[in-house]
N, C-alpha and C positions, 0 to 999 in steps of 0.2 A: 561847646556851650552856645555857639551862635544860633543853632537851631532852636534853642529854648527861648529866644528873645523875640521871635516874630511869628506867632501863630494867630491866624484870624479866628473868628468865633468857634470855640471848642464845641464838640458834639456832646450830647448827653452821655454817650458811651465813654468818652474821654473823662468826663467828670466822675462817672461811676468808678472808672479805673483809678482815678486819683483818690477817691474816697476810701479805696481798699476795703471793700465790704467784708472781706474774709477776716478782717481783724475785729469786727464789731462783736462777734460772739464773746470774745474775751472781755470787752468792756461790759457787756451785759452780765457776765458771770459775777463781776464785782458787785453790781447792784442787786442781783438775784440773791447772792449769799447773804448780804446784809439784811435783805428783806425777809428771807427764810428764817434767819436767826430771830428777827423781831416777831415774825408770825408764829414761831414756836412758843413765844411768850404771850400770844394773843394780843399783840400790839402791832397791827399792820394797817396802813392807810393806802388805798389805791391811788389817791391824788399824790401823796408823797412818792410812791413808787413810780408813777408816770413822769413826774417832774425830775426825779433822780435819773430815770432812764434817759429822758430827753437830754438833760444836761451832760450826762456821761457820753452819750453818742455824739453830741456836738463837740465835746472835748476830744474824743477819739478821732473824729474826722479832721478837726483842727490840727491835731498832732500829725496825722497822715499827710495833710496838705503842706504843713510846715516842713515835714521831712522831705517831701518831694521837692519843695522850693530850696531848702537849705542844702541838701546833698548835691543839687545841680550847681548852685552858686559856689560851693566849696570843692566841687570836682569829684565827689564820691560816686555820683551817678554818672557813668560814662559808658561808652560802647563796650567796655571790657567787663562790666558787672555781670554777675551770674544770674541773679534773680529776674523777676519780671521787669520789663522796660518801663521806666517812669515817664510820666506825661510831660513834665517840663523839659527834661533832658532830651526827649524824642521830638520836641517841638509841637506836640499836640495842644499844649496849653502854654501861653506865654508867662514870663515871670510876673508881668503886671497883673494879668488876669488871676494868677495864682495868689498873688499878694492880696488882691481885692477879696477873693474867696476866703482867705484867712481872716480878714477883718469881719466878714459876714458871719462866719462860724464862731469866731471869738465873741462877737456881739450876741449871737443866739445863745451861746453857753452862759454868758453873763446874765442875760434877761431871764432865762429859765432858772438859773441858779438863784437869782434874787427872789423870784417867785417861789422857789422851793424853800428858801430860808424864811420868807414871810409866812408861808403856809404851815411849815412844820414847827417853827420856833416862836410864833407870835405870843404864846402864853408864857415864855420864859423871860428872864432878865435880859437886859440889853447886851450883856457880855457875850452870851452864846451866839446871837446873830452876828456880832462883830467878828468873833473867832471864825465862824463858818464863811463869812464874806472874805476874810483874809485867806482862808484855805482855798476858796474858789478862785480868787485872783492869783494865788500861787499856782493852782492847777492850770489855769490859762497860760500863765507865764512859762510854766514848765513844758507845756505842750508846744509852745512856739520855740523856746530856747534850746530844745533838744538838739536840733541841727541847724536852725536858722540864727541869724544875728552874727555879731562880730566874735563872740566867744562861746560857741555852742558847747554845752556840757557833754553831749553825746560823743564829741571828738576827744574827750579826755577820759573815757572809760567810766563815766558816772551815770550812764543811762540805766544800768541795772538797779542801782540803789533808788533812783527816782521812780522807776516802774514798780519796784517792790513797795515803796511807800504809798504811792498814789493809787495803784491797783489793789493793794492789799490793805495796809493799816488804815489809811485815810478813806479809801473807797468803801471798804466793807464796814469798818468801824463807824465812819461818818453816816452811812446809810442806816445802820442799826440805830444810831443816836437820833437821827431825824425821825424815825418811826416811833421810838420809845421815849425820847427826851431823858434818857439815862444811859449810863455806861456800865458794862459788865466786862471785867478783865478777861473772863474765860473766852469771850468771842475773839480775842486776839489770836487764838490758835487757828480757827478756820480762816480768819483774815490773813494770817501769815501764810497758810496753805495756798490761798488764791494769789497772794503776792509772789510766792515762790514759783508757782506754775506760770504766772504772767511773765516773770523774769526769764523763765525757761523759754518762752516764745521769743523774747528778744534775743536770747542767747543763740537760739537756732538761726534766727535771722542774721546775727553777727558772724556766726560760724560760716554760714553760706557765703557772706560777703567779705570774709576775712582778707583774702589776698588783694582784692580791689581796694579795700579800705586802707591797707598798708601803703599802697601807692598814692592814695589821696591824702594821707596824713591823718586819717580818722582812726585814732587809737582806742578802739573799743576794748572791753575786757577780754573778748575772744581773741583779739589781736595780741594783747599782753600775755595771755595764757597759751596761745598756740594750740597744739594738739591736746594739751591738758584741759582745754575748754570742754571736751567731751566728759571728763570726770567731774568738772564743775557742774555740768548739766545734770549728771546723775545725782549729784549732791542736792541740787535744787528740787528735783522731782521726788526723790526719796525723803527728803526733809519735809516737803509739803505733805506727803502721805503720813509721815510720823505725827505731824501736828494734828491732822484730821483724826487719826486713831486715838491720840491722847485725849483730845476734846471729847470724843465719843465715849470712851471708857470712863472719863471723869463725870460724864452726865448721862450714863447709861440707864435706860429704862426698859426698852424692848428690843427685840432682834431687828425691827424695822430700821433702827438707826444704823444698821450695818449694810443697808441697801447700796451705799456708794461703793462697796467692795466689788460690785459687779463691773465697775469701770477699771479696776486694777489691771486686767489683761490688756486694755487699750494703751495705758501708760507704760506698762512693761514692754509691750511690743514696740512702742515708739522709742523707748529707751534703748532697746536692743538695736534698732535700726540706726539710731544716732551713734551709738558706741562702735558699731561695725562699719559705719559709712566711710567710703574712700573717695566719693565724688561730691564736691560741694553743691553742685546743681541739684542733686537728689534731695538735699535737705529742705528745699522749698516745700515739698510735699509734707514733710514732717512738721513744718511750721503750721500748716493748715490743720493737720491731724491733732497737734497738741492744743491749738486754740479751741477746736470743736470738742475734743474729749474733755477739756477743762470745763466747758459749759455743761456737758453731760454729767460730769462729776458733780458739779454744783447743783444741778437739778436733782440728781439721785440723793445727794447729801441732804438737800433741803426737804425733799419728799420724805426721807427717813425721819427727819426731825418732826415734821408735821404728823406723820402717821404714828410716831412713837410718843406723842403727847399723852 
């Protein structure tokens, strides 16, 4: 950990590595799904979309920076880890510089979040802005406390449920509400699908890091489940698809709404690779594939909704 404490001015490349840009498509999927669902009801605002997008990206980067910081402090990021080398652990970025960056992105997320609430909810009663402000503060706190702080919930196997809630129910449902100022219970199905796929991305990450996490005392759900985490992963992916199919058939109008089925081979191939995998390092590629294919799924699902109006 000593190398993490004395890095002079980090390069732009180091910061981009710390931002973990490959995780951003997953964050975008959350906003895109909520926006597509609103657009299918002819209730879409570009300003709301842009502010939702900015806030979510800032939150995702904050989470990634916090994870880099927290896993180094707690020893989960070390020379034995399987995945990509982290910037604090390697000494590219100091603990102090990373903490300052966390404050910056937490502040950016708060500012764009408040702007979003004011833009989308200024016509509603004061109760709704307060609820969304609390949700926003909760999201910032969750992004930081995943692996940072004295009692990180990611070390207790609770990361999966937080990802499901914030990437799925809150992220998709909240975006839909900010566009429409109303709630429709049926959108919980596609929100659940995105939440489950997002949880799947975390699970792949945790399966990859399982053995290093055990040594560091990071008890993720993948650590608790051991080899059974593969079957848990299959449950996440297949349940997500079931939710998408149920929603589609409940709201079926035209064959365009089945456009997202074109993405099924990508997820099935991904699932086959995960279930038959014997080498943790190879799972890193599947993490990227699932994140990107989830975004493709979201775009295809949303395009089908709009074309099927």
